[in-house]
FIKOLZA-1660 file (N, C-alpha, C; in steps of 0.1 Angstrom, whole numbers, plus 5000, padded with zeros to 4 digits):
% residues 211
   i   px   py   pz ch aa at
   1 5036 5146 5223  A  M  N
   1 5050 5139 5222  A  M CA
   1 5062 5145 5213  A  M  C
   2 5076 5147 5217  A  G  N
   2 5084 5155 5212  A  G CA
   2 5097 5150 5217  A  G  C
   3 5109 5155 5213  A  F  N
   3 5122 5156 5215  A  F CA
   3 5124 5156 5231  A  F  C
   4 5132 5152 5236  A  D  N
   4 5138 5153 5251  A  D CA
   4 5148 5166 5255  A  D  C
   5 5140 5181 5255  A  Q  N
   5 5148 5187 5252  A  Q CA
   5 5159 5188 5262  A  Q  C
   6 5162 5182 5269  A  S  N
   6 5172 5184 5280  A  S CA
   6 5184 5175 5273  A  S  C
   7 5182 5170 5263  A  L  N
   7 5195 5167 5257  A  L CA
   7 5201 5172 5247  A  L  C
   8 5196 5187 5246  A  F  N
   8 5200 5196 5240  A  F CA
   8 5203 5210 5245  A  F  C
   9 5218 5215 5241  A  R  N
   9 5219 5228 5244  A  R CA
   9 5211 5239 5239  A  R  C
  10 5204 5238 5229  A  N  N
  10 5198 5246 5220  A  N CA
  10 5181 5244 5218  A  N  C
  11 5179 5229 5225  A  G  N
  11 5169 5227 5222  A  G CA
  11 5163 5221 5208  A  G  C
  12 5170 5219 5202  A  S  N
  12 5168 5214 5183  A  S CA
  12 5179 5202 5183  A  S  C
  13 5172 5192 5177  A  P  N
  13 5181 5180 5174  A  P CA
  13 5190 5182 5162  A  P  C
  14 5189 5194 5157  A  M  N
  14 5197 5196 5142  A  M CA
  14 5211 5201 5145  A  M  C
  15 5223 5201 5141  A  S  N
  15 5232 5204 5142  A  S CA
  15 5235 5222 5136  A  S  C
  16 5241 5229 5149  A  D  N
  16 5238 5243 5146  A  D CA
  16 5250 5249 5154  A  D  C
  17 5253 5262 5155  A  A  N
  17 5264 5266 5165  A  A CA
  17 5257 5262 5179  A  A  C
  18 5264 5255 5185  A  G  N
  18 5260 5254 5202  A  G CA
  18 5252 5239 5201  A  G  C
  19 5248 5234 5192  A  G  N
  19 5239 5225 5193  A  G CA
  19 5240 5211 5190  A  G  C
  20 5233 5200 5190  A  Y  N
  20 5242 5187 5186  A  Y CA
  20 5236 5182 5176  A  Y  C
  21 5239 5171 5170  A  S  N
  21 5235 5165 5157  A  S CA
  21 5226 5156 5161  A  S  C
  22 5223 5149 5153  A  M  N
  22 5207 5135 5154  A  M CA
  22 5217 5124 5160  A  M  C
  23 5234 5123 5157  A  A  N
  23 5243 5112 5163  A  A CA
  23 5241 5116 5182  A  A  C
  24 5242 5129 5186  A  D  N
  24 5243 5134 5198  A  D CA
  24 5232 5128 5204  A  D  C
  25 5219 5133 5199  A  Y  N
  25 5208 5127 5206  A  Y CA
  25 5206 5113 5209  A  Y  C
  26 5210 5103 5197  A  C  N
  26 5204 5089 5195  A  C CA
  26 5217 5085 5209  A  C  C
  27 5231 5089 5212  A  G  N
  27 5239 5085 5221  A  G CA
  27 5235 5090 5233  A  G  C
  28 5231 5103 5236  A  R  N
  28 5231 5106 5250  A  R CA
  28 5215 5099 5254  A  R  C
  29 5207 5097 5243  A  L  N
  29 5192 5091 5244  A  L CA
  29 5196 5074 5251  A  L  C
  30 5207 5068 5246  A  Q  N
  30 5211 5054 5247  A  Q CA
  30 5219 5056 5263  A  Q  C
  31 5227 5067 5263  A  A  N
  31 5233 5067 5277  A  A CA
  31 5225 5069 5291  A  A  C
  32 5213 5075 5290  A  R  N
  32 5204 5077 5298  A  R CA
  32 5197 5068 5301  A  R  C
  33 5193 5060 5292  A  R  N
  33 5189 5046 5294  A  R CA
  33 5194 5037 5301  A  R  C
  34 5206 5036 5301  A  G  N
  34 5217 5026 5309  A  G CA
  34 5217 5033 5323  A  G  C
  35 5216 5043 5326  A  K  N
  35 5219 5049 5338  A  K CA
  35 5205 5045 5346  A  K  C
  36 5196 5043 5342  A  D  N
  36 5183 5040 5344  A  D CA
  36 5183 5026 5345  A  D  C
  37 5179 5016 5357  A  P  N
  37 5183 5001 5356  A  P CA
  37 5165 4997 5352  A  P  C
  38 5155 5004 5353  A  A  N
  38 5146 5000 5355  A  A CA
  38 5134 5011 5346  A  A  C
  39 5137 5017 5336  A  P  N
  39 5128 5026 5326  A  P CA
  39 5114 5020 5327  A  P  C
  40 5105 5032 5331  A  K  N
  40 5093 5027 5329  A  K CA
  40 5086 5024 5314  A  K  C
  41 5077 5016 5315  A  A  N
  41 5072 5009 5305  A  A CA
  41 5067 5024 5293  A  A  C
  42 5064 5029 5298  A  R  N
  42 5056 5042 5290  A  R CA
  42 5067 5048 5284  A  R  C
  43 5079 5052 5291  A  E  N
  43 5087 5064 5289  A  E CA
  43 5099 5055 5278  A  E  C
  44 5098 5043 5279  A  Q  N
  44 5106 5036 5267  A  Q CA
  44 5099 5034 5256  A  Q  C
  45 5085 5032 5256  A  M  N
  45 5079 5035 5244  A  M CA
  45 5076 5050 5236  A  M  C
  46 5077 5057 5246  A  R  N
  46 5077 5074 5237  A  R CA
  46 5093 5075 5235  A  R  C
  47 5100 5073 5242  A  D  N
  47 5114 5074 5238  A  D CA
  47 5118 5068 5220  A  D  C
  48 5110 5052 5223  A  M  N
  48 5114 5045 5210  A  M CA
  48 5107 5051 5195  A  M  C
  49 5095 5058 5200  A  T  N
  49 5086 5058 5189  A  T CA
  49 5096 5073 5184  A  T  C
  50 5099 5084 5193  A  V  N
  50 5102 5097 5189  A  V CA
  50 5117 5094 5182  A  V  C
  51 5126 5085 5187  A  F  N
  51 5139 5081 5179  A  F CA
  51 5136 5075 5169  A  F  C
  52 5125 5064 5166  A  I  N
  52 5123 5060 5150  A  I CA
  52 5120 5070 5143  A  I  C
  53 5111 5082 5147  A  A  N
  53 5103 5087 5138  A  A CA
  53 5115 5100 5134  A  A  C
  54 5120 5103 5143  A  V  N
  54 5130 5114 5139  A  V CA
  54 5140 5108 5130  A  V  C
  55 5149 5095 5133  A  C  N
  55 5160 5092 5125  A  C CA
  55 5154 5086 5109  A  C  C
  56 5144 5083 5110  A  A  N
  56 5137 5083 5097  A  A CA
  56 5139 5094 5090  A  A  C
  57 5131 5104 5097  A  A  N
  57 5127 5119 5091  A  A CA
  57 5142 5124 5087  A  A  C
  58 5157 5126 5093  A  L  N
  58 5163 5134 5095  A  L CA
  58 5173 5124 5082  A  L  C
  59 5169 5111 5080  A  A  N
  59 5177 5104 5071  A  A CA
  59 5175 5104 5055  A  A  C
  60 5158 5110 5055  A  G  N
  60 5151 5113 5041  A  G CA
  60 5146 5102 5039  A  G  C
  61 5141 5091 5049  A  C  N
  61 5133 5078 5041  A  C CA
  61 5120 5085 5041  A  C  C
  62 5117 5075 5032  A  V  N
  62 5104 5081 5022  A  V CA
  62 5093 5067 5020  A  V  C
  63 5086 5062 5029  A  P  N
  63 5077 5050 5030  A  P CA
  63 5073 5049 5018  A  P  C
  64 5076 5034 5017  A  A  N
  64 5069 5027 5004  A  A CA
  64 5056 5034 5000  A  A  C
  65 5049 5035 4986  A  T  N
  65 5038 5038 4986  A  T CA
  65 5032 5026 4980  A  T  C
  66 5038 5016 4975  A  E  N
  66 5035 5003 4970  A  E CA
  66 5037 4995 4975  A  E  C
  67 5034 4982 4979  A  P  N
  67 5040 4974 4985  A  P CA
  67 5050 4961 4971  A  P  C
  68 5063 4956 4976  A  E  N
  68 5071 4953 4967  A  E CA
  68 5063 4943 4961  A  E  C
  69 5065 4934 4951  A  V  N
  69 5059 4925 4944  A  V CA
  69 5070 4912 4941  A  V  C
  70 5065 4903 4941  A  T  N
  70 5068 4890 4943  A  T CA
  70 5067 4884 4926  A  T  C
  71 5078 4881 4922  A  R  N
  71 5076 4874 4906  A  R CA
  71 5078 4860 4910  A  R  C
  72 5067 4853 4903  A  Q  N
  72 5066 4837 4903  A  Q CA
  72 5070 4830 4890  A  Q  C
  73 5082 4823 4889  A  V  N
  73 5086 4820 4878  A  V CA
  73 5078 4807 4870  A  V  C
  74 5074 4808 4855  A  G  N
  74 5066 4793 4856  A  G CA
  74 5053 4795 4855  A  G  C
  75 5049 4807 4857  A  I  N
  75 5035 4806 4857  A  I CA
  75 5030 4816 4847  A  I  C
  76 5017 4811 4843  A  G  N
  76 5012 4823 4834  A  G CA
  76 4997 4810 4831  A  G  C
  77 4989 4821 4820  A  P  N
  77 4976 4813 4814  A  P CA
  77 4978 4803 4808  A  P  C
  78 4966 4792 4805  A  P  N
  78 4970 4787 4794  A  P CA
  78 4975 4785 4779  A  P  C
  79 4973 4799 4777  A  V  N
  79 4979 4800 4763  A  V CA
  79 4994 4807 4761  A  V  C
  80 5000 4808 4772  A  A  N
  80 5010 4816 4773  A  A CA
  80 5023 4810 4767  A  A  C
  81 5030 4818 4762  A  Q  N
  81 5040 4807 4749  A  Q CA
  81 5050 4808 4758  A  Q  C
  82 5062 4799 4757  A  D  N
  82 5074 4794 4762  A  D CA
  82 5083 4807 4765  A  D  C
  83 5088 4811 4771  A  G  N
  83 5097 4822 4772  A  G CA
  83 5089 4836 4775  A  G  C
  84 5080 4833 4773  A  S  N
  84 5070 4848 4782  A  S CA
  84 5066 4849 4795  A  S  C
  85 5067 4861 4797  A  C  N
  85 5065 4867 4807  A  C CA
  85 5046 4867 4816  A  C  C
  86 5044 4866 4828  A  W  N
  86 5032 4875 4829  A  W CA
  86 5030 4877 4845  A  W  C
  87 5022 4887 4846  A  G  N
  87 5017 4889 4859  A  G CA
  87 5001 4886 4861  A  G  C
  88 4997 4886 4875  A  R  N
  88 4982 4886 4876  A  R CA
  88 4978 4896 4881  A  R  C
  89 4963 4896 4884  A  D  N
  89 4958 4910 4891  A  D CA
  89 4942 4901 4893  A  D  C
  90 4943 4899 4909  A  V  N
  90 4932 4893 4912  A  V CA
  90 4920 4904 4922  A  V  C
  91 4910 4904 4917  A  S  N
  91 4901 4911 4924  A  S CA
  91 4890 4902 4930  A  S  C
  92 4891 4904 4945  A  P  N
  92 4884 4893 4955  A  P CA
  92 4870 4901 4949  A  P  C
  93 4859 4887 4956  A  A  N
  93 4844 4891 4953  A  A CA
  93 4841 4903 4964  A  A  C
  94 4830 4907 4960  A  T  N
  94 4823 4918 4967  A  T CA
  94 4812 4913 4973  A  T  C
  95 4809 4911 4988  A  I  N
  95 4801 4904 4993  A  I CA
  95 4791 4916 4999  A  I  C
  96 4778 4916 4999  A  E  N
  96 4769 4922 5005  A  E CA
  96 4763 4916 5016  A  E  C
  97 4759 4924 5027  A  T  N
  97 4753 4916 5040  A  T CA
  97 4742 4921 5041  A  T  C
  98 4730 4919 5040  A  V  N
  98 4718 4919 5040  A  V CA
  98 4708 4916 5050  A  V  C
  99 4705 4929 5062  A  T  N
  99 4696 4921 5071  A  T CA
  99 4683 4926 5069  A  T  C
 100 4675 4915 5074  A  N  N
 100 4658 4917 5069  A  N CA
 100 4649 4914 5078  A  N  C
 101 4643 4917 5083  A  Q  N
 101 4632 4914 5096  A  Q CA
 101 4620 4907 5092  A  Q  C
 102 4616 4895 5091  A  V  N
 102 4608 4886 5086  A  V CA
 102 4598 4885 5099  A  V  C
 103 4585 4882 5094  A  L  N
 103 4574 4884 5103  A  L CA
 103 4572 4870 5110  A  L  C
 104 4573 4867 5118  A  V  N
 104 4573 4853 5126  A  V CA
 104 4551 4853 5130  A  V  C
 105 4552 4861 5137  A  Q  N
 105 4535 4861 5140  A  Q CA
 105 4530 4879 5140  A  Q  C
 106 4521 4877 5135  A  P  N
 106 4510 4892 5132  A  P CA
 106 4506 4895 5143  A  P  C
 107 4505 4909 5145  A  A  N
 107 4498 4913 5158  A  A CA
 107 4486 4910 5156  A  A  C
 108 4483 4906 5169  A  Q  N
 108 4468 4904 5174  A  Q CA
 108 4461 4915 5183  A  Q  C
 109 4448 4917 5171  A  V  N
 109 4440 4927 5175  A  V CA
 109 4426 4926 5177  A  V  C
 110 4420 4933 5184  A  D  N
 110 4405 4927 5189  A  D CA
 110 4393 4934 5180  A  D  C
 111 4382 4929 5182  A  V  N
 111 4374 4936 5173  A  V CA
 111 4366 4952 5175  A  V  C
 112 4378 4957 5186  A  A  N
 112 4375 4973 5186  A  A CA
 112 4387 4981 5181  A  A  C
 113 4398 4972 5172  A  G  N
 113 4408 4976 5170  A  G CA
 113 4420 4978 5178  A  G  C
 114 4417 4974 5190  A  N  N
 114 4434 4976 5198  A  N CA
 114 4440 4965 5196  A  N  C
 115 4454 4968 5196  A  V  N
 115 4462 4957 5198  A  V CA
 115 4467 4950 5212  A  V  C
 116 4465 4936 5207  A  R  N
 116 4463 4929 5223  A  R CA
 116 4478 4923 5225  A  R  C
 117 4482 4924 5212  A  S  N
 117 4498 4917 5214  A  S CA
 117 4506 4921 5200  A  S  C
 118 4517 4926 5200  A  P  N
 118 4522 4932 5187  A  P CA
 118 4529 4922 5179  A  P  C
 119 4534 4924 5167  A  A  N
 119 4538 4914 5158  A  A CA
 119 4551 4909 5165  A  A  C
 120 4554 4896 5160  A  V  N
 120 4569 4891 5162  A  V CA
 120 4576 4892 5152  A  V  C
 121 4586 4895 5150  A  Y  N
 121 4597 4895 5139  A  Y CA
 121 4609 4888 5141  A  Y  C
 122 4616 4882 5131  A  R  N
 122 4631 4876 5131  A  R CA
 122 4639 4885 5124  A  R  C
 123 4650 4888 5130  A  T  N
 123 4661 4893 5123  A  T CA
 123 4669 4881 5112  A  T  C
 124 4668 4885 5103  A  E  N
 124 4675 4875 5090  A  E CA
 124 4685 4884 5082  A  E  C
 125 4697 4877 5088  A  T  N
 125 4709 4883 5082  A  T CA
 125 4713 4870 5066  A  T  C
 126 4716 4881 5055  A  L  N
 126 4721 4869 5044  A  L CA
 126 4733 4877 5038  A  L  C
 127 4743 4871 5029  A  Q  N
 127 4748 4876 5024  A  Q CA
 127 4746 4870 5007  A  Q  C
 128 4751 4882 5002  A  R  N
 128 4752 4880 4986  A  R CA
 128 4760 4884 4979  A  R  C
 129 4766 4874 4971  A  I  N
 129 4780 4885 4964  A  I CA
 129 4774 4890 4951  A  I  C
 130 4779 4906 4951  A  V  N
 130 4775 4917 4942  A  V CA
 130 4786 4914 4928  A  V  C
 131 4795 4909 4930  A  D  N
 131 4809 4908 4921  A  D CA
 131 4816 4897 4922  A  D  C
 132 4814 4890 4911  A  E  N
 132 4821 4880 4914  A  E CA
 132 4842 4878 4914  A  E  C
 133 4851 4868 4919  A  R  N
 133 4859 4869 4919  A  R CA
 133 4863 4869 4905  A  R  C
 134 4877 4880 4902  A  K  N
 134 4881 4882 4889  A  K CA
 134 4896 4877 4889  A  K  C
 135 4899 4870 4876  A  E  N
 135 4917 4869 4878  A  E CA
 135 4920 4875 4864  A  E  C
 136 4927 4883 4860  A  L  N
 136 4931 4887 4852  A  L CA
 136 4950 4884 4849  A  L  C
 137 4952 4876 4838  A  W  N
 137 4964 4876 4831  A  W CA
 137 4969 4885 4824  A  W  C
 138 4979 4890 4824  A  F  N
 138 4986 4894 4813  A  F CA
 138 4999 4898 4809  A  F  C
 139 5006 4900 4802  A  E  N
 139 5018 4900 4794  A  E CA
 139 5027 4909 4802  A  E  C
 140 5037 4908 4807  A  T  N
 140 5047 4916 4812  A  T CA
 140 5058 4916 4806  A  T  C
 141 5072 4927 4809  A  P  N
 141 5084 4923 4804  A  P CA
 141 5093 4913 4812  A  P  C
 142 5099 4907 4811  A  C  N
 142 5105 4895 4819  A  C CA
 142 5115 4905 4826  A  C  C
 143 5118 4894 4836  A  A  N
 143 5130 4902 4847  A  A CA
 143 5139 4903 4842  A  A  C
 144 5145 4899 4830  A  K  N
 144 5160 4899 4828  A  K CA
 144 5157 4909 4817  A  K  C
 145 5152 4918 4814  A  D  N
 145 5148 4929 4808  A  D CA
 145 5144 4942 4817  A  D  C
 146 5142 4942 4829  A  L  N
 146 5141 4949 4840  A  L CA
 146 5154 4957 4842  A  L  C
 147 5163 4962 4837  A  T  N
 147 5176 4965 4837  A  T CA
 147 5174 4978 4845  A  T  C
 148 5187 4985 4852  A  P  N
 148 5187 4998 4857  A  P CA
 148 5182 5006 4845  A  P  C
 149 5190 5003 4832  A  Q  N
 149 5185 5014 4827  A  Q CA
 149 5171 5018 4820  A  Q  C
 150 5162 5006 4821  A  F  N
 150 5151 5004 4812  A  F CA
 150 5141 5010 4824  A  F  C
 151 5145 5008 4838  A  V  N
 151 5136 5011 4849  A  V CA
 151 5140 5028 4852  A  V  C
 152 5153 5032 4848  A  A  N
 152 5157 5048 4847  A  A CA
 152 5146 5055 4833  A  A  C
 153 5145 5047 4823  A  S  N
 153 5136 5055 4812  A  S CA
 153 5122 5051 4819  A  S  C
 154 5119 5041 4824  A  L  N
 154 5104 5037 4825  A  L CA
 154 5098 5050 4836  A  L  C
 155 5111 5059 4848  A  Q  N
 155 5105 5066 4854  A  Q CA
 155 5108 5078 4846  A  Q  C
 156 5114 5079 4838  A  R  N
 156 5112 5094 4830  A  R CA
 156 5102 5094 4823  A  R  C
 157 5098 5087 4817  A  A  N
 157 5085 5086 4807  A  A CA
 157 5073 5085 4815  A  A  C
 158 5073 5080 4831  A  L  N
 158 5061 5083 4839  A  L CA
 158 5063 5094 4846  A  L  C
 159 5071 5102 4847  A  K  N
 159 5075 5114 4851  A  K CA
 159 5070 5126 4841  A  K  C
 160 5073 5124 4829  A  A  N
 160 5069 5130 4818  A  A CA
 160 5052 5130 4816  A  A  C
 161 5046 5123 4821  A  R  N
 161 5035 5120 4820  A  R CA
 161 5024 5122 4836  A  R  C
 162 5031 5127 4839  A  G  N
 162 5030 5130 4852  A  G CA
 162 5024 5125 4867  A  G  C
 163 5031 5110 4865  A  H  N
 163 5029 5099 4875  A  H CA
 163 5036 5100 4887  A  H  C
 164 5049 5097 4878  A  Y  N
 164 5063 5098 4890  A  Y CA
 164 5069 5114 4891  A  Y  C
 165 5069 5116 4907  A  S  N
 165 5076 5128 4909  A  S CA
 165 5089 5122 4917  A  S  C
 166 5095 5112 4920  A  G  N
 166 5105 5110 4922  A  G CA
 166 5120 5109 4919  A  G  C
 167 5130 5110 4924  A  P  N
 167 5143 5107 4917  A  P CA
 167 5145 5099 4904  A  P  C
 168 5153 5096 4896  A  I  N
 168 5155 5088 4888  A  I CA
 168 5166 5079 4894  A  I  C
 169 5157 5070 4904  A  T  N
 169 5166 5062 4908  A  T CA
 169 5171 5049 4902  A  T  C
 170 5167 5046 4891  A  S  N
 170 5169 5033 4883  A  S CA
 170 5165 5018 4888  A  S  C
 171 5158 5020 4902  A  Q  N
 171 5156 5008 4909  A  Q CA
 171 5135 5013 4910  A  Q  C
 172 5132 4998 4906  A  M  N
 172 5119 4996 4911  A  M CA
 172 5111 4991 4919  A  M  C
 173 5109 5009 4928  A  D  N
 173 5108 5006 4941  A  D CA
 173 5093 5008 4943  A  D  C
 174 5088 5015 4955  A  G  N
 174 5072 5008 4961  A  G CA
 174 5071 5028 4951  A  G  C
 175 5076 5038 4948  A  R  N
 175 5072 5047 4945  A  R CA
 175 5070 5048 4929  A  R  C
 176 5080 5040 4920  A  T  N
 176 5077 5036 4907  A  T CA
 176 5064 5024 4905  A  T  C
 177 5062 5016 4914  A  R  N
 177 5055 5012 4911  A  R CA
 177 5040 5020 4915  A  R  C
 178 5038 5028 4925  A  A  N
 178 5026 5033 4929  A  A CA
 178 5021 5039 4915  A  A  C
 179 5033 5048 4906  A  A  N
 179 5034 5053 4894  A  A CA
 179 5030 5045 4881  A  A  C
 180 5035 5033 4886  A  I  N
 180 5030 5026 4873  A  I CA
 180 5014 5026 4871  A  I  C
 181 5011 5018 4886  A  R  N
 181 4997 5015 4887  A  R CA
 181 4987 5033 4883  A  R  C
 182 4990 5039 4890  A  A  N
 182 4982 5051 4885  A  A CA
 182 4983 5054 4868  A  A  C
 183 4993 5046 4861  A  Y  N
 183 4994 5051 4843  A  Y CA
 183 4985 5039 4841  A  Y  C
 184 4989 5026 4847  A  Q  N
 184 4979 5017 4842  A  Q CA
 184 4963 5014 4842  A  Q  C
 185 4961 5021 4853  A  R  N
 185 4943 5022 4857  A  R CA
 185 4935 5026 4854  A  R  C
 186 4936 5039 4844  A  P  N
 186 4930 5042 4833  A  P CA
 186 4925 5032 4826  A  P  C
 187 4938 5025 4822  A  E  N
 187 4936 5017 4810  A  E CA
 187 4927 5002 4815  A  E  C
 188 4926 5001 4826  A  G  N
 188 4914 4991 4832  A  G CA
 188 4927 4979 4841  A  G  C
 189 4936 4987 4839  A  L  N
 189 4948 4972 4850  A  L CA
 189 4948 4981 4861  A  L  C
 190 4946 4978 4870  A  D  N
 190 4951 4983 4888  A  D CA
 190 4960 4977 4893  A  D  C
 191 4970 4976 4888  A  S  N
 191 4982 4966 4890  A  S CA
 191 4996 4975 4894  A  S  C
 192 5003 4972 4901  A  G  N
 192 5018 4982 4903  A  G CA
 192 5024 4970 4894  A  G  C
 193 5022 4964 4887  A  I  N
 193 5032 4956 4876  A  I CA
 193 5027 4958 4863  A  I  C
 194 5039 4962 4857  A  L  N
 194 5044 4969 4845  A  L CA
 194 5036 4960 4831  A  L  C
 195 5029 4960 4827  A  S  N
 195 5024 4955 4816  A  S CA
 195 5028 4952 4804  A  S  C
 196 5034 4947 4794  A  L  N
 196 5040 4944 4783  A  L CA
 196 5037 4957 4774  A  L  C
 197 5022 4958 4779  A  A  N
 197 5013 4969 4767  A  A CA
 197 5017 4981 4770  A  A  C
 198 5016 4982 4783  A  A  N
 198 5023 4995 4786  A  A CA
 198 5032 5002 4785  A  A  C
 199 5040 4994 4785  A  A  N
 199 5056 4993 4781  A  A CA
 199 5057 4996 4769  A  A  C
 200 5047 4992 4760  A  Q  N
 200 5051 4994 4746  A  Q CA
 200 5046 5008 4743  A  Q  C
 201 5032 5013 4751  A  R  N
 201 5026 5025 4749  A  R CA
 201 5033 5035 4757  A  R  C
 202 5045 5030 4761  A  L  N
 202 5054 5043 4771  A  L CA
 202 5067 5041 4758  A  L  C
 203 5066 5038 4749  A  G  N
 203 5083 5034 4740  A  G CA
 203 5090 5025 4746  A  G  C
 204 5089 5023 4759  A  L  N
 204 5102 5012 4763  A  L CA
 204 5106 5000 4753  A  L  C
 205 5093 4993 4746  A  V  N
 205 5096 4982 4742  A  V CA
 205 5091 4983 4728  A  V  C
 206 5097 4976 4718  A  R  N
 206 5090 4978 4707  A  R CA
 206 5079 4969 4705  A  R  C
 207 5069 4973 4700  A  A  N
 207 5056 4971 4694  A  A CA
 207 5061 4959 4680  A  A  C
 208 5053 4946 4682  A  P  N
 208 5054 4936 4675  A  P CA
 208 5049 4939 4663  A  P  C
 209 5050 4942 4648  A  K  N
 209 5048 4942 4638  A  K CA
 209 5037 4931 4633  A  K  C
 210 5025 4938 4629  A  P  N
 210 5015 4931 4621  A  P CA
 210 5017 4926 4613  A  P  C
 211 5011 4911 4615  A  S  N
 211 5017 4898 4607  A  S CA
 211 5007 4897 4592  A  S  C
% end
């Protein structure tokens, strides 16, 4: 799979002396489709795949490595204080499937030791829970605290610790959440939501004074 080289004078989609830009490629591709009243399905799918891949690459698009998180307001564990914000990490149960051969009828052997009929077995499949479902609540900075300045400081702190390699965007994007997960995982929290404890360890939130 590749570019339709006939759309370029120099065989390259990048702008150079005598070449064409990405916009030229997209325009020429659309024009060619317009001339063909009934393009074949395979060629149409190939062109669309190449078009999307090339446009994404040339635009510098980087796919998120962590799904976006939807926060729910007003939820938390029973011990949550008013005004506090919480995240939840749910680990699904681990189920193991075990297959056994159960003897239904033993082999029939005559007095001479010859097997007259083999043993009969029944296949039995069972499922058992290896690890129970786990639900972990953890306190987090509230949404109002996640300002662009806070996120920028978070990115710099994660970069200094080798977990974040992207630019300082001041946005809580997928790459930043992946770095948060990498930082928190050794502490026992496998989540892309920043915990309040992690924010305190990173020096982003002042730890409460001991009473």
